[in-house]
N, C-alpha and C positions, 0 to 999 in steps of 0.2 A: 330226454337225454340227460344222463347224469351231469351234475353241475361242476364237479371238480375234474379239470382236464389233465391228460397226460401229454406233455409236449414232446413232439419228435423233432429233434433239431440237429442240423449239420453244424459245420464249423463256422467261425467268423470269416469274413470276406467270402461269402459262399460262391462255389462254382455250380455248374450245371448238375454234377453227380450229387452234390450235398443237398440241393433243392429237391431234385427228383427223388432221391432216396427217402426223404422226409415225406413227400407227398405220397409216394407208392406204399411205403410201409404203414403210414397212417390209415390208408384206404384198406389194406390187407387186415391190419389188427382191428379196425373197426368192424370188419365183417366177422372176424373169428371171435371177438370179444365184445359184443354189443352193450355188455354191461358197464364198460368204461368209455370215456370220451377221448379219442386220440386226436390231437391237433398238430398238424404240421406247422412248423414255424421257421423263420429265417433270423439270422444274427446280423444282417447287414444288407446293404443295397444289392439288388439284383444286377448282375453284369449283362452286357448287350447280348451275349450268346444265349444265356439263360432266358432273357426276356423274349428273344426271338423264338425259342423252343416253346415257351409258355403260350405266347400268342398264336403260334401255329398249331398247337395242340387244343387250345381253349381251356387249359387247366388254370384254375385261379392261382394268383400269387399268394404264397403263404403269409400270414401276418407276421409283423415284426415283433420279436421278443427281446425287450432290452436287458432283462435280467431274470433270474429265478429266485431272488431274495424274497422273503416273506413280506407281503403287503398287508394292509389293514383289511382288505377285502377277502383275504385268505383266512381270516380268523374271526371276523366279526359275526355277531349274532343277527341274522337277517330277519328273524321273527320278532318284530318290533312293536312294543306297546306304546301308544301315544295318547296324549290328552290335549285339550285345548287350553290355552292361556286364560280363557274366559270361563273354564269350568270351575265351579266352586272348590275350595280347598278341600272340604269334606269328601266330595265325590272322587277327587284325585287320590286323596288318602285311602279311601275304601278300595280303589282299584289297585293301588299298590299293595295293599294287604291281601286282597284276593288273588293277585297274580304272584305274590311273594317277591316284590320288586324292591330294590334298594333305591332305585332311581327311575324316574320316568321323563322323557322328553316332552316339552309342551310346545305346541305349534300355534303359529298365528292363523289368520283366516285364510291366507294363500298357501298354507302348508309348510311355510319356512319355519325353522327352529326359532322359538322366542326365548326359550330357557329350559332349565330342567328343575324338577321338584325332587328333593332328596329326603330320606328319613332323618337326617340331621336338621334339616330346615324345619320339618314338622315337629321334631322334638323341642327345638329352641322356641318355636311358637308356643308350645304348650307351657314350657317353663316361664316364659315371659309373661303370659297371661296369668299365671299363678302368682306372680309378684307385683302385678300392676293392675290398674282399673281395666276392665275389658273394653275393647274398642275394635271396631271394624278396621282392617288393615288398608282398605281401599273403598272408594265408592261402590256400593253394592245394590243391585236392583231389589226392590221389595219383592218382586216375583221369585227371584233367586232364593231369597231367605224363606219364602213360603214353601218353595219346592224342597229345600233341605229339611225343613221341619215337617214335610207332609202336611202343612197347615192349609186351612181354608181362608182365603182372603175375602173378607165380608165388607170391607171399605177401603177405598184408596186406589191409586193407579199402580198396577204391577210394574210398569217400566220406570217409575220414579226411582231415583237413587238416593241411598242414605249413606252417611259416612260418620256419624257421631259415636259417642260412647254407648255401651250397652249396660242397662241397669236392671236389677231384680228388685221390685218393690215388695219387700217382705215385712215392712214395719208399719207403725201407725201413720196414717196420712198426714198428721201434723208434724212429723219428724222426717220428711223425705229428704233425700240428699239433694245436692245442688245440680239438678237436672237442667240442661240447656235445651233450647229450641233445636230440633233436628236430631236429638238423640232417639235411642231405641230403648223401650222398657218392656219388661215381662211382669205381668201381674196375674194374680189368681182371681177369686171370686169376690173380692172386697170392692164394693162399688165406689167407696170414698177414694180409694187408691186410683181406681180407673179414671174418675172425674178429675182428680188432682193432676194426673199425668197428661190428660188431654188438654186441661187449662194451661199447662206449661209448654203446649204446642210441640209435643214429641212428634218426630216424623212417623214412627211405627210403634204401635202398641200390640203386643203378643199376649193373648190370654192362654194360660197353661191348663192341662188336664181337661180339655174340651170345653172350658168355660165360655158360655155365650153371654153377650151383653144385652142388657135391657134396651127396649126401643129408644128410651130417653138418652141413654149413654151413647148408643150408636149414632143417633142424630147429632149429639153433641161433638162426636168425633168427626162426622162429616162437616159440621159447621166449622170446626177449627182446622180442618185439612189433615187430620191424623188418620193414617191408614191402620186398619185393624185386621190382625190374622188370628185365626183360632187354632191352637196346636193341641194335639192330644197327649203331648208329652208333658212330663212334669216340669216344674219351674226350673230346677237345676239344669236339667238336660237341654231344655229349650234355650236357656241363656247361653250355655256352651256351644249349642249348635249354631246359633246366630253368628258367632264370631267365626265359625268355619264356613259361612256362606260367601265370604269374600271371594273374588276371582283369584285364581291361582297365580296370575301375573303379580299379585301384590306380595307374594312370598318367594316366588321362584328365584333361582340363581340366574341372573340375566347374562352372565358371561361364562357360559359352560366351556369346558374343554371340548374342542371339536377337532376332527381329522378328516382327511379325504381318503377315498377308497385305495388310491395307489400309493399313499404314503408308506414308507418303509416301516415295518414293525419296530425295527432297531432304533429308528429315529423318534419314535413316539412312546416307547414303552416306559421310560423314566418318568415322563409326565404323567402317564396313567397311574403309575404306582405312587407318585407323590401327591396327587390331588386327593382331597379327603374322602371323595366318594369313589375313588379308584376305578374310574371308568371315563370313556370318551364317546361322544356321539359322532358317528361318521355321517357326513352330509354330502349332498351332490353339489353341482355347479350352481343350483338355485337355493342352496342352503336348506334343502329339504332333508330331514333325517332318513337314512336308508340302512342304518345298522348301529350296533352298539358294541364296543370293545371293552371288556372288563379286565381286571387284574387276573381273574381265573382263566381268561382266554389266552393269556400270555404263557401259561404253564404247559409245556411240552406241546407246542402246536405242530399239527401235521405239515411236514415240509412239502413243497411243491415237487411234483414228480416228473422225470424227464427220461427220454430214451435218446441215446447218442447215436447218430449214424455218421459214417464217413470220417470219423475222428476219434481219438481217445487221449488227446492232449489237453491238459488243464488250460494252458495258454491259449488254445484254439477254441475252447468251448465258451458257453454262455456265462456271463458274469454272475457270480454267486453259486456256481456249480458245487462248491464246497459245502453249501447249506442245503442243497437239494437232495432228493432221494432218487438215485440213479436205478432205473428199473431194468435196463437192457443196454447193451452196446453191440452195435452191428457195423463192422468196419472191415476195410481191406488194406489197411496200413499196419504198421508195427504196433505192438502194445505200448501205449503212451503213459503218461504220468497221472492219469486220473486214478483216483483212489475211492473205493466204495466202503460204506460203513457195514454193509451186509453182503452175503454172497449174491451175485447177480448173474443172469444169463449174459455171456459175453462171446461174441463171434469175432475172431480176427482171421480172415480167410484171404489167402494171396491170389485173388483174381484182379482183373483190370478195373473194375468199378464196383461200387457198393450197389449200384442199380442192378447188376448182374445177380447179386445175393438176394435182392428183393424179388426179382423175377423167379428165382429158384424157389423161393418160399411160396410165391403164388402157386406155382406148379406142383410143389410137394403137398399143398392142401387142396389140389384139385380145383383151383379158381384161376380165373382170368382177369387181369386188370381191366378197368374201364378204358374206353378208347382214348380219352385224353391222357390218362395215366400211362397207358402203353406207349404213346408217342413221346411223352417226357422222358420215360425210362430208356427208350430207344436213343433219344438225343444224349442222354447222360452216358451211356455205354460208349457210343461213338466219340463223345467229347473226351472222355477220360483215356480211352485207348487210341485216340487220334485216328479214328476210322479203322480200328483194329490193327494199326501199324505199330503201336507202342511195344517195346520190350515186355511190358507188364501184361500184355494180352495173353489170355490162356484160352485153351479149347472150350472152357465153360463159358467165356465171353462170346466166343463164336457161336456156341450152341443157343445162348440167349438171344443173340441177334437173329439166328436162323429161325427161331421160334417167333420172334416179334415180326420178322418179315412175312411169315406165313399168316399169322394172325391178322395183320394189317394190310396185306397185299401191297407191301412196300418194298422199294429198292433201297436198302439201307445205305449202300455206298453212295448213291446219288443224293440221298437225303443228307448224308454227313458232309459231303463236299458243298452242298448248298448252304448247310448250317455254317460252315467255317468261312465260306466265301462272303456270305451276306454279313457276317459279324466280325470280319477281321480287319476292317478299315479303321485304323486307329489315328488317323491323321488329325482328327478334331478333338480327340480325347486328351485332356491335360495330363502332363507328365506325372504329377502326384497321384492321380487316380489310376494311371497304367501300372505304376510300381506298387500300388497298394490294394488293388481290386481282388487279386488272387494271390494272397501271401500266407504262408504258413510259418509259424514260429516254433523253433525246436529248443529245448533246454539242453545246454551242454555243461561241461564241468565248471566248477567254480562259480555256480549261480549265474552264468552268462547264458545269453540266448543268441540264436542265429535265425535270421529271417530269409527265406527263399520265396521269391515271387516268380510267376510264370505268365507269359503272354504268348498266345498261339497266333501266328500271322501266316499269310500267304505271300511270300516274297520277303525281301529284306529292307523294304522301304522304312520300317520303324528304326533301323539302325542308324539312319541319317540323323535322328534326334538323340544320338548317343550322349552328348555332353549335357542336354537337358535332362535326360533320364538319370544320369549319374548324380547330377545336382539334386534332384528329387530324392534319390536314394540316400545320399549323404544326410539330407535333412531328416529323413525318416530314422536313419541309423541313430543320429544324435537324439531325436525326440524320444524314440523307443529304447534307448540305451542298449542297442544290439552290439555284439562283438563283431558282426559281420552282416551286411545286407547284400543279397545277391538277386539278380533278376534273370531268369531264363527267357530268352526270346526265341521261341520255337517255330521254325518254318515247317509247316506240315507237308508241303510239296517236296522240299529239299530233304526232308526227314533228318534234321539236325537242329542244333541250338547254338546260340552265342550267349555266354554267361557274362553279364556285367557285374562288377564287383565293387562295392563301396566299403572301404576298409582295407586291411592289409591283405593283399592277394597271395602272399607267400604260401600259406597253408593250402590253398586251393591249387596253386600251381604244382605244388608237390603231389597233391592228391590225384590230379588229372594228368600230370606229366606234360603239361603245356604252359608256356609263359603267357601272361597277360600282355596285351598290347593296348595301351591307352585305356586300361581298366576293362578289357574284353578278353575272354578266353574262348577260343573256337572249340566247339565239342560236336564234331561231325558224327552222325548216328545216334546222337543222344537226344531223346525225346521225353523221357519219363523223370519227372522230378522225384517221385517216390522211390524208384528202383535204381535210377542211374546217377542221380545227383545227390539227394539227401544223405544216403549212406556214406558217400565219400566226404561230403562236407562235414558231417558229424564225426567221422573218424579222424578228420584233420585237427579236431580239438580234443 
């Protein structure tokens, strides 16, 4: 399955149609276009009605998508080259040269990030060595030195560690430098120099150009505890290679720039650009490296891709939508404020439910939805059209339900009534959740917004909580800085609504020709927010 998803998302505060359309359209597109990975998502908590439909159908709840802004995981290089903190500096440097790397993460024994090796660190090591006496940067095992030199260890313990200075004995034995016990020396075939080094109790003596020791000298080395390695390399190269045998932990940057996979790219890009190696290591919760982000990865990154269903308003869409690539819009509302950078396929079709459009797409392609998806789409159409009683209901919604009834051997009206009756008890639901669970935000003139929420009930019991609801609405109006906050309490049996208003009711009183009593406008026969309420509310501003 391709790794980069295309998210199919409904609006914030999702209702049943928003969730069902995402599920159904993802299933259809996944069959039509298996080369891409279509993922249904939600932008908020599932309401009781939608949860009932999902549980009844057995369809899985879509994952929550907090935003579509670019994250580290969207751009990071996942093919990661690693080395151990205990690997010799030379082997790590060779790996970097071989793979053409500017930086390589170094890991501890448990796989956690220990540091990074960079070209800059290696260059500074070379410059430092050229200006000072050569010395091992950290205790280094004799075996590691022999391995780097491809040398044969003929005396001594490979596991012993040495940490002194490194000398090349190229002069008369009588004028040797001030060698200390524990140092490392490189000698040629001069026996007097070999004996003098052993007598000074050096920790390791390396003979160059494949020079072998006489039995007497070898015995002397064993007697004094001096390890001996025979290198086929010349004296100069052997001396340089010894200093590169130290473990990489001795040179690495121990505090590298790290990021997490879900960090926003905008939050870390400046740090990546500013640090001298222009990169950050992405680590998981155990601090194990899982990716690398370089300055080059920040140039023209591929935005996340989304398909919008059941909405086309920027205020109702996923946070960061302005940064995403919108692939398609499938909606049954008015054309909203969403802007796209390139031409996209956009459908704004005046039917009662986006789920109806999804069913039509299935049938146009000669396909049938799976059983769980079919029942979810049925619930969505019945929810949005209030069991086909809403003024927004069209012949196409009836046709979609007729098809779904036949396909599932289902009585749609009975299913719809059960759905509303089982999920309409709001007595235990907090007021702030009732007024905010199914709300749509509309942009009006002067940069203002209007919020219209809707709750569908059986009977008028909810109106007994009128004052509590109005208080919650006023709080949301102030918090969200809305010009007006309205709540439709729709009785599906009485086929009418009560409109609660937080804010100045004057414009709505004129729009509907009804006076508000204690913040409530009676709207008999009004059941559709999209067709009967939103247009009049928007025209009032």
